[in-house]
N, C-alpha and C positions, 0 to 999 in steps of 0.2 A: 816188299816182296814177301810172299808166303813161302813156306817150306816146299810145298808142291810145285811152285813156280820156278825153283832153281833150275838153271840150264844144265842138267846133269845127264840127260839121255845120251848114251854112248860114251860118257866120261869113264876113264879107267880109274878104278880104286887101286892105288899103288901102295898105301901103307895105313896102318892104324896104330896110334900111340895112346896108351891109357896111363894117366897119372892117378893112381888110387888115392894118394894123399890129397891131391887137389880136386878130386871128383870131376876130372876133366878127361874127355875123349876127343882126340883129333883124328880126322880122316883126311888123308892127302889124296886129292883127286886131280886128274888131268882131263879137263873138258876138251872136246874136239876143237882144234884150231886156236887154242889159247894157252897161256901159261898155267902152271900148277896152282891149285887153290887148296885152301884148308877149310873143312867143315868142322866146326868146333861145337861140342856139347858140354855145357858147364852145369855142375851140380847133379850129375847123373845118379840115378837110383837103381837102374837095371841095365844090363847089356846082354845082347844075344847075338852071337856071330857064328851061325852054322856054316859048315863047309862040306856040303854033301853033293853039290853039283847035280841036282836031279835032271836038269836040261842039258848037261854037258859042261865042261870046264869053261869058265869065262870070268874075267875080272872087270868087265864093263857093266855099267849101271843101266838098268832098263827104265826104272821109274823111282821117284821118291815121293813119299806122302806122309802126312801126319794123320794116322788112323784114328786117334782121339787126342784130346788136348795133352800135350807133353809126351806123346808116344810116337816116335819117328821111325819110319820104315824105309830102308834102302833095298829095293829089289834088284838083284844082280841078274844079268842075262844067263847065269848058270841056274837060275830058279831059286837060289838061296835068298832069304829075306833077313837082313840085318835089322835088329830092333834096338833102339836106345830110348830110355825114359829119362827125360831131363827137362827142367823148367826153362832153360835158355839154350839158344843155338845162335851161331853166327857163321857167315860165309865170306871169305875174302881171299884175294890173291896172296899166294905164299910169298913171304919176304925173300929177297935174293940173299944167297949165302956168300 
């Protein structure tokens, strides 16, 4: 599966956790009709998380894309575009607590 094929349209972005020491960024998302998942970026070199809400407030995802190799974009329905530069990503169901 490619990054752009992830089933994240209308998923809610509920949390972001960054481990500076481990060069790891975890995004907790709640896809429609399923359990929470974690989108993990490992070895990140740049992060951009604007919160300007140009289209109005929303924490739901509109679209995800890899704009260039290793540059991942998560466009929220607020109009904000989150950007992560990293060589590796993974997507999996969040482990139960």
